[in-house]
PDB file as gemmi writes it, atoms N, CA and C in Angstrom:
CRYST1    1.000    1.000    1.000  90.00  90.00  90.00 P 1                      
ATOM      1  N   MET A   1     -50.246  34.962  54.973  1.00  0.00           N  
ATOM      2  CA  MET A   1     -51.241  35.327  53.990  1.00  0.00           C  
ATOM      3  C   MET A   1     -50.838  34.731  52.635  1.00  0.00           C  
ATOM      4  N   VAL A   2     -51.842  34.228  51.926  1.00  0.00           N  
ATOM      5  CA  VAL A   2     -51.627  33.644  50.611  1.00  0.00           C  
ATOM      6  C   VAL A   2     -52.680  34.210  49.670  1.00  0.00           C  
ATOM      7  N   ILE A   3     -52.280  34.598  48.476  1.00  0.00           N  
ATOM      8  CA  ILE A   3     -53.218  35.059  47.454  1.00  0.00           C  
ATOM      9  C   ILE A   3     -53.416  33.917  46.476  1.00  0.00           C  
ATOM     10  N   VAL A   4     -54.675  33.519  46.281  1.00  0.00           N  
ATOM     11  CA  VAL A   4     -54.982  32.336  45.481  1.00  0.00           C  
ATOM     12  C   VAL A   4     -56.087  32.658  44.478  1.00  0.00           C  
ATOM     13  N   PRO A   5     -55.902  32.292  43.216  1.00  0.00           N  
ATOM     14  CA  PRO A   5     -57.011  32.446  42.265  1.00  0.00           C  
ATOM     15  C   PRO A   5     -58.117  31.436  42.594  1.00  0.00           C  
ATOM     16  N   PRO A   6     -59.364  31.748  42.245  1.00  0.00           N  
ATOM     17  CA  PRO A   6     -60.499  30.886  42.606  1.00  0.00           C  
ATOM     18  C   PRO A   6     -60.347  29.417  42.211  1.00  0.00           C  
ATOM     19  N   GLU A   7     -59.695  29.151  41.105  1.00  0.00           N  
ATOM     20  CA  GLU A   7     -59.587  27.761  40.654  1.00  0.00           C  
ATOM     21  C   GLU A   7     -58.682  26.894  41.539  1.00  0.00           C  
ATOM     22  N   PHE A   8     -57.916  27.508  42.450  1.00  0.00           N  
ATOM     23  CA  PHE A   8     -57.029  26.750  43.334  1.00  0.00           C  
ATOM     24  C   PHE A   8     -57.485  26.744  44.796  1.00  0.00           C  
ATOM     25  N   LEU A   9     -58.667  27.267  45.075  1.00  0.00           N  
ATOM     26  CA  LEU A   9     -59.131  27.356  46.464  1.00  0.00           C  
ATOM     27  C   LEU A   9     -59.170  26.001  47.160  1.00  0.00           C  
ATOM     28  N   GLU A  10     -59.696  24.990  46.493  1.00  0.00           N  
ATOM     29  CA  GLU A  10     -59.825  23.670  47.116  1.00  0.00           C  
ATOM     30  C   GLU A  10     -58.474  23.118  47.569  1.00  0.00           C  
ATOM     31  N   LYS A  11     -57.411  23.479  46.868  1.00  0.00           N  
ATOM     32  CA  LYS A  11     -56.086  22.978  47.218  1.00  0.00           C  
ATOM     33  C   LYS A  11     -55.462  23.737  48.384  1.00  0.00           C  
ATOM     34  N   MET A  12     -55.936  24.955  48.636  1.00  0.00           N  
ATOM     35  CA  MET A  12     -55.304  25.802  49.638  1.00  0.00           C  
ATOM     36  C   MET A  12     -56.053  25.869  50.972  1.00  0.00           C  
ATOM     37  N   ILE A  13     -57.362  25.664  50.957  1.00  0.00           N  
ATOM     38  CA  ILE A  13     -58.141  25.759  52.190  1.00  0.00           C  
ATOM     39  C   ILE A  13     -58.100  24.431  52.933  1.00  0.00           C  
ATOM     40  N   ASP A  14     -57.828  24.505  54.231  1.00  0.00           N  
ATOM     41  CA  ASP A  14     -57.819  23.297  55.055  1.00  0.00           C  
ATOM     42  C   ASP A  14     -58.310  23.637  56.458  1.00  0.00           C  
ATOM     43  N   LYS A  15     -58.150  22.718  57.384  1.00  0.00           N  
ATOM     44  CA  LYS A  15     -58.659  22.890  58.749  1.00  0.00           C  
ATOM     45  C   LYS A  15     -58.002  24.058  59.483  1.00  0.00           C  
ATOM     46  N   ASP A  16     -56.856  24.507  59.025  1.00  0.00           N  
ATOM     47  CA  ASP A  16     -56.152  25.606  59.673  1.00  0.00           C  
ATOM     48  C   ASP A  16     -56.544  26.980  59.119  1.00  0.00           C  
ATOM     49  N   THR A  17     -57.349  27.016  58.060  1.00  0.00           N  
ATOM     50  CA  THR A  17     -57.770  28.278  57.463  1.00  0.00           C  
ATOM     51  C   THR A  17     -58.770  28.968  58.391  1.00  0.00           C  
ATOM     52  N   GLU A  18     -58.502  30.220  58.710  1.00  0.00           N  
ATOM     53  CA  GLU A  18     -59.383  30.963  59.613  1.00  0.00           C  
ATOM     54  C   GLU A  18     -60.228  32.009  58.885  1.00  0.00           C  
ATOM     55  N   VAL A  19     -59.635  32.676  57.880  1.00  0.00           N  
ATOM     56  CA  VAL A  19     -60.327  33.764  57.190  1.00  0.00           C  
ATOM     57  C   VAL A  19     -60.024  33.699  55.699  1.00  0.00           C  
ATOM     58  N   ILE A  20     -61.072  33.915  54.892  1.00  0.00           N  
ATOM     59  CA  ILE A  20     -60.921  34.057  53.446  1.00  0.00           C  
ATOM     60  C   ILE A  20     -61.353  35.479  53.105  1.00  0.00           C  
ATOM     61  N   GLY A  21     -60.495  36.234  52.473  1.00  0.00           N  
ATOM     62  CA  GLY A  21     -60.827  37.585  52.022  1.00  0.00           C  
ATOM     63  C   GLY A  21     -61.087  37.563  50.526  1.00  0.00           C  
ATOM     64  N   VAL A  22     -62.183  38.176  50.122  1.00  0.00           N  
ATOM     65  CA  VAL A  22     -62.541  38.242  48.703  1.00  0.00           C  
ATOM     66  C   VAL A  22     -62.511  39.704  48.277  1.00  0.00           C  
ATOM     67  N   HIS A  23     -61.701  40.004  47.281  1.00  0.00           N  
ATOM     68  CA  HIS A  23     -61.603  41.354  46.726  1.00  0.00           C  
ATOM     69  C   HIS A  23     -62.502  41.416  45.493  1.00  0.00           C  
ATOM     70  N   THR A  24     -63.419  42.364  45.476  1.00  0.00           N  
ATOM     71  CA  THR A  24     -64.324  42.457  44.344  1.00  0.00           C  
ATOM     72  C   THR A  24     -64.590  43.910  43.975  1.00  0.00           C  
ATOM     73  N   VAL A  25     -64.623  44.189  42.702  1.00  0.00           N  
ATOM     74  CA  VAL A  25     -64.895  45.538  42.227  1.00  0.00           C  
ATOM     75  C   VAL A  25     -66.357  45.677  41.802  1.00  0.00           C  
ATOM     76  N   ASP A  26     -66.911  44.644  41.194  1.00  0.00           N  
ATOM     77  CA  ASP A  26     -68.273  44.735  40.653  1.00  0.00           C  
ATOM     78  C   ASP A  26     -69.008  43.399  40.814  1.00  0.00           C  
ATOM     79  N   PRO A  27     -69.311  42.986  42.052  1.00  0.00           N  
ATOM     80  CA  PRO A  27     -69.888  41.656  42.263  1.00  0.00           C  
ATOM     81  C   PRO A  27     -71.280  41.461  41.676  1.00  0.00           C  
ATOM     82  N   GLN A  28     -72.031  42.529  41.509  1.00  0.00           N  
ATOM     83  CA  GLN A  28     -73.390  42.398  40.976  1.00  0.00           C  
ATOM     84  C   GLN A  28     -73.471  42.716  39.484  1.00  0.00           C  
ATOM     85  N   GLY A  29     -72.349  43.066  38.890  1.00  0.00           N  
ATOM     86  CA  GLY A  29     -72.343  43.364  37.456  1.00  0.00           C  
ATOM     87  C   GLY A  29     -73.099  44.626  37.096  1.00  0.00           C  
ATOM     88  N   LEU A  30     -73.046  45.634  37.952  1.00  0.00           N  
ATOM     89  CA  LEU A  30     -73.808  46.859  37.736  1.00  0.00           C  
ATOM     90  C   LEU A  30     -72.957  48.045  37.285  1.00  0.00           C  
ATOM     91  N   ALA A  31     -71.658  47.873  37.234  1.00  0.00           N  
ATOM     92  CA  ALA A  31     -70.784  48.966  36.798  1.00  0.00           C  
ATOM     93  C   ALA A  31     -71.006  49.242  35.313  1.00  0.00           C  
ATOM     94  N   PRO A  32     -70.697  50.464  34.872  1.00  0.00           N  
ATOM     95  CA  PRO A  32     -70.953  50.825  33.464  1.00  0.00           C  
ATOM     96  C   PRO A  32     -70.376  49.859  32.436  1.00  0.00           C  
ATOM     97  N   VAL A  33     -69.156  49.400  32.637  1.00  0.00           N  
ATOM     98  CA  VAL A  33     -68.559  48.484  31.660  1.00  0.00           C  
ATOM     99  C   VAL A  33     -69.322  47.159  31.625  1.00  0.00           C  
ATOM    100  N   SER A  34     -69.609  46.600  32.788  1.00  0.00           N  
ATOM    101  CA  SER A  34     -70.350  45.329  32.843  1.00  0.00           C  
ATOM    102  C   SER A  34     -71.724  45.487  32.203  1.00  0.00           C  
ATOM    103  N   TRP A  35     -72.400  46.570  32.547  1.00  0.00           N  
ATOM    104  CA  TRP A  35     -73.755  46.805  32.034  1.00  0.00           C  
ATOM    105  C   TRP A  35     -73.735  46.993  30.516  1.00  0.00           C  
ATOM    106  N   THR A  36     -72.782  47.750  30.013  1.00  0.00           N  
ATOM    107  CA  THR A  36     -72.676  47.990  28.568  1.00  0.00           C  
ATOM    108  C   THR A  36     -72.414  46.688  27.823  1.00  0.00           C  
ATOM    109  N   LEU A  37     -71.474  45.885  28.318  1.00  0.00           N  
ATOM    110  CA  LEU A  37     -71.186  44.602  27.660  1.00  0.00           C  
ATOM    111  C   LEU A  37     -72.396  43.679  27.715  1.00  0.00           C  
ATOM    112  N   ARG A  38     -73.139  43.716  28.796  1.00  0.00           N  
ATOM    113  CA  ARG A  38     -74.359  42.914  28.922  1.00  0.00           C  
ATOM    114  C   ARG A  38     -75.365  43.303  27.855  1.00  0.00           C  
ATOM    115  N   VAL A  39     -75.576  44.592  27.679  1.00  0.00           N  
ATOM    116  CA  VAL A  39     -76.533  45.082  26.682  1.00  0.00           C  
ATOM    117  C   VAL A  39     -76.059  44.741  25.272  1.00  0.00           C  
ATOM    118  N   MET A  40     -74.765  44.884  25.020  1.00  0.00           N  
ATOM    119  CA  MET A  40     -74.215  44.616  23.681  1.00  0.00           C  
ATOM    120  C   MET A  40     -74.296  43.140  23.305  1.00  0.00           C  
ATOM    121  N   THR A  41     -74.316  42.254  24.297  1.00  0.00           N  
ATOM    122  CA  THR A  41     -74.339  40.821  24.004  1.00  0.00           C  
ATOM    123  C   THR A  41     -75.729  40.212  24.148  1.00  0.00           C  
ATOM    124  N   GLY A  42     -76.745  41.051  24.261  1.00  0.00           N  
ATOM    125  CA  GLY A  42     -78.110  40.539  24.251  1.00  0.00           C  
ATOM    126  C   GLY A  42     -78.771  40.365  25.594  1.00  0.00           C  
ATOM    127  N   GLY A  43     -78.156  40.832  26.665  1.00  0.00           N  
ATOM    128  CA  GLY A  43     -78.792  40.768  27.985  1.00  0.00           C  
ATOM    129  C   GLY A  43     -78.377  39.552  28.782  1.00  0.00           C  
ATOM    130  N   GLY A  44     -79.129  39.308  29.826  1.00  0.00           N  
ATOM    131  CA  GLY A  44     -78.810  38.194  30.717  1.00  0.00           C  
ATOM    132  C   GLY A  44     -77.929  38.640  31.864  1.00  0.00           C  
ATOM    133  N   VAL A  45     -77.401  37.693  32.576  1.00  0.00           N  
ATOM    134  CA  VAL A  45     -76.534  37.968  33.722  1.00  0.00           C  
ATOM    135  C   VAL A  45     -75.171  38.418  33.210  1.00  0.00           C  
ATOM    136  N   THR A  46     -74.596  39.424  33.859  1.00  0.00           N  
ATOM    137  CA  THR A  46     -73.267  39.867  33.446  1.00  0.00           C  
ATOM    138  C   THR A  46     -72.229  38.826  33.850  1.00  0.00           C  
ATOM    139  N   TYR A  47     -71.116  38.834  33.156  1.00  0.00           N  
ATOM    140  CA  TYR A  47     -70.048  37.884  33.432  1.00  0.00           C  
ATOM    141  C   TYR A  47     -69.494  38.077  34.838  1.00  0.00           C  
ATOM    142  N   THR A  48     -69.342  39.334  35.265  1.00  0.00           N  
ATOM    143  CA  THR A  48     -68.800  39.588  36.596  1.00  0.00           C  
ATOM    144  C   THR A  48     -69.732  39.064  37.683  1.00  0.00           C  
ATOM    145  N   ALA A  49     -71.024  39.254  37.524  1.00  0.00           N  
ATOM    146  CA  ALA A  49     -71.988  38.734  38.510  1.00  0.00           C  
ATOM    147  C   ALA A  49     -71.979  37.204  38.509  1.00  0.00           C  
ATOM    148  N   TYR A  50     -71.903  36.608  37.328  1.00  0.00           N  
ATOM    149  CA  TYR A  50     -71.872  35.151  37.203  1.00  0.00           C  
ATOM    150  C   TYR A  50     -70.648  34.569  37.925  1.00  0.00           C  
ATOM    151  N   GLU A  51     -69.484  35.144  37.678  1.00  0.00           N  
ATOM    152  CA  GLU A  51     -68.251  34.638  38.290  1.00  0.00           C  
ATOM    153  C   GLU A  51     -68.239  34.850  39.797  1.00  0.00           C  
ATOM    154  N   PHE A  52     -68.770  35.975  40.270  1.00  0.00           N  
ATOM    155  CA  PHE A  52     -68.834  36.215  41.708  1.00  0.00           C  
ATOM    156  C   PHE A  52     -69.748  35.196  42.376  1.00  0.00           C  
ATOM    157  N   GLU A  53     -70.900  34.949  41.771  1.00  0.00           N  
ATOM    158  CA  GLU A  53     -71.847  33.963  42.318  1.00  0.00           C  
ATOM    159  C   GLU A  53     -71.217  32.568  42.350  1.00  0.00           C  
ATOM    160  N   LYS A  54     -70.509  32.219  41.297  1.00  0.00           N  
ATOM    161  CA  LYS A  54     -69.827  30.928  41.226  1.00  0.00           C  
ATOM    162  C   LYS A  54     -68.785  30.793  42.352  1.00  0.00           C  
ATOM    163  N   LEU A  55     -68.058  31.862  42.621  1.00  0.00           N  
ATOM    164  CA  LEU A  55     -67.069  31.862  43.697  1.00  0.00           C  
ATOM    165  C   LEU A  55     -67.744  31.704  45.058  1.00  0.00           C  
ATOM    166  N   MET A  56     -68.847  32.407  45.260  1.00  0.00           N  
ATOM    167  CA  MET A  56     -69.545  32.316  46.541  1.00  0.00           C  
ATOM    168  C   MET A  56     -70.118  30.911  46.769  1.00  0.00           C  
ATOM    169  N   ILE A  57     -70.595  30.269  45.730  1.00  0.00           N  
ATOM    170  CA  ILE A  57     -71.093  28.892  45.839  1.00  0.00           C  
ATOM    171  C   ILE A  57     -69.949  27.946  46.218  1.00  0.00           C  
ATOM    172  N   LYS A  58     -68.793  28.155  45.600  1.00  0.00           N  
ATOM    173  CA  LYS A  58     -67.621  27.327  45.915  1.00  0.00           C  
ATOM    174  C   LYS A  58     -67.193  27.526  47.370  1.00  0.00           C  
ATOM    175  N   LEU A  59     -67.165  28.778  47.818  1.00  0.00           N  
ATOM    176  CA  LEU A  59     -66.784  29.049  49.206  1.00  0.00           C  
ATOM    177  C   LEU A  59     -67.799  28.472  50.184  1.00  0.00           C  
ATOM    178  N   GLN A  60     -69.079  28.535  49.847  1.00  0.00           N  
ATOM    179  CA  GLN A  60     -70.108  27.982  50.726  1.00  0.00           C  
ATOM    180  C   GLN A  60     -69.921  26.473  50.895  1.00  0.00           C  
ATOM    181  N   ALA A  61     -69.601  25.791  49.805  1.00  0.00           N  
ATOM    182  CA  ALA A  61     -69.359  24.350  49.881  1.00  0.00           C  
ATOM    183  C   ALA A  61     -68.138  24.044  50.752  1.00  0.00           C  
ATOM    184  N   LEU A  62     -67.082  24.824  50.588  1.00  0.00           N  
ATOM    185  CA  LEU A  62     -65.883  24.623  51.400  1.00  0.00           C  
ATOM    186  C   LEU A  62     -66.144  24.952  52.864  1.00  0.00           C  
ATOM    187  N   LYS A  63     -66.993  25.924  53.106  1.00  0.00           N  
ATOM    188  CA  LYS A  63     -67.323  26.308  54.478  1.00  0.00           C  
ATOM    189  C   LYS A  63     -68.061  25.180  55.199  1.00  0.00           C  
ATOM    190  N   GLY A  64     -68.727  24.321  54.451  1.00  0.00           N  
ATOM    191  CA  GLY A  64     -69.379  23.165  55.055  1.00  0.00           C  
ATOM    192  C   GLY A  64     -68.377  22.167  55.607  1.00  0.00           C  
ATOM    193  N   ARG A  65     -67.192  22.127  55.019  1.00  0.00           N  
ATOM    194  CA  ARG A  65     -66.147  21.200  55.479  1.00  0.00           C  
ATOM    195  C   ARG A  65     -65.199  21.837  56.491  1.00  0.00           C  
ATOM    196  N   TYR A  66     -64.907  23.123  56.286  1.00  0.00           N  
ATOM    197  CA  TYR A  66     -63.951  23.839  57.137  1.00  0.00           C  
ATOM    198  C   TYR A  66     -64.645  25.061  57.728  1.00  0.00           C  
ATOM    199  N   LYS A  67     -64.297  25.396  58.923  1.00  0.00           N  
ATOM    200  CA  LYS A  67     -64.924  26.534  59.601  1.00  0.00           C  
ATOM    201  C   LYS A  67     -64.028  27.762  59.457  1.00  0.00           C  
ATOM    202  N   PHE A  68     -64.326  28.607  58.490  1.00  0.00           N  
ATOM    203  CA  PHE A  68     -63.586  29.853  58.300  1.00  0.00           C  
ATOM    204  C   PHE A  68     -64.581  30.992  58.101  1.00  0.00           C  
ATOM    205  N   LYS A  69     -64.111  32.199  58.301  1.00  0.00           N  
ATOM    206  CA  LYS A  69     -64.929  33.380  58.062  1.00  0.00           C  
ATOM    207  C   LYS A  69     -64.620  33.901  56.667  1.00  0.00           C  
ATOM    208  N   THR A  70     -65.628  34.484  56.023  1.00  0.00           N  
ATOM    209  CA  THR A  70     -65.452  35.084  54.704  1.00  0.00           C  
ATOM    210  C   THR A  70     -65.677  36.577  54.822  1.00  0.00           C  
ATOM    211  N   ILE A  71     -64.725  37.360  54.339  1.00  0.00           N  
ATOM    212  CA  ILE A  71     -64.834  38.815  54.333  1.00  0.00           C  
ATOM    213  C   ILE A  71     -64.779  39.273  52.881  1.00  0.00           C  
ATOM    214  N   VAL A  72     -65.795  40.018  52.460  1.00  0.00           N  
ATOM    215  CA  VAL A  72     -65.843  40.551  51.095  1.00  0.00           C  
ATOM    216  C   VAL A  72     -65.616  42.051  51.180  1.00  0.00           C  
ATOM    217  N   GLY A  73     -64.650  42.533  50.409  1.00  0.00           N  
ATOM    218  CA  GLY A  73     -64.333  43.951  50.462  1.00  0.00           C  
ATOM    219  C   GLY A  73     -63.882  44.499  49.129  1.00  0.00           C  
ATOM    220  N   ALA A  74     -63.316  45.679  49.168  1.00  0.00           N  
ATOM    221  CA  ALA A  74     -62.852  46.468  48.036  1.00  0.00           C  
ATOM    222  C   ALA A  74     -63.985  47.336  47.516  1.00  0.00           C  
ATOM    223  N   GLN A  75     -63.851  47.886  46.334  1.00  0.00           N  
ATOM    224  CA  GLN A  75     -64.796  48.852  45.808  1.00  0.00           C  
ATOM    225  C   GLN A  75     -66.216  48.320  45.760  1.00  0.00           C  
ATOM    226  N   GLY A  76     -66.423  47.064  45.389  1.00  0.00           N  
ATOM    227  CA  GLY A  76     -67.764  46.516  45.233  1.00  0.00           C  
ATOM    228  C   GLY A  76     -68.335  45.863  46.465  1.00  0.00           C  
ATOM    229  N   GLY A  77     -67.543  45.706  47.501  1.00  0.00           N  
ATOM    230  CA  GLY A  77     -68.002  45.029  48.703  1.00  0.00           C  
ATOM    231  C   GLY A  77     -69.194  45.704  49.377  1.00  0.00           C  
ATOM    232  N   GLY A  78     -69.249  47.008  49.294  1.00  0.00           N  
ATOM    233  CA  GLY A  78     -70.331  47.746  49.927  1.00  0.00           C  
ATOM    234  C   GLY A  78     -71.678  47.585  49.234  1.00  0.00           C  
ATOM    235  N   SER A  79     -71.686  47.042  48.020  1.00  0.00           N  
ATOM    236  CA  SER A  79     -72.951  46.889  47.291  1.00  0.00           C  
ATOM    237  C   SER A  79     -73.676  45.606  47.654  1.00  0.00           C  
ATOM    238  N   LEU A  80     -73.094  44.800  48.517  1.00  0.00           N  
ATOM    239  CA  LEU A  80     -73.704  43.532  48.900  1.00  0.00           C  
ATOM    240  C   LEU A  80     -74.418  43.652  50.239  1.00  0.00           C  
ATOM    241  N   GLU A  81     -75.490  42.915  50.383  1.00  0.00           N  
ATOM    242  CA  GLU A  81     -76.212  42.875  51.657  1.00  0.00           C  
ATOM    243  C   GLU A  81     -75.879  41.595  52.400  1.00  0.00           C  
ATOM    244  N   GLY A  82     -76.009  41.634  53.715  1.00  0.00           N  
ATOM    245  CA  GLY A  82     -75.854  40.414  54.519  1.00  0.00           C  
ATOM    246  C   GLY A  82     -74.465  40.090  54.703  1.00  0.00           C  
TER     247      GLY A  82                                                      
END                                                                             
């Protein structure tokens, strides 16, 4: 098992990678802190939702090259569909 920040994923994933686990607390940016900061800065997409979406796009691109499973979990994992 290796823990990797999102900016290093491309260097760590290869043909031998079987599973990618994503730990997320607030993937949709709906938690009180995310929502409050969103309102205070004028609205729009929350930073947490933006970064989660960016990570999922990166993983989707890598999944096109390598066949691995993605598991999303932790406190915010249950708020996602599909």
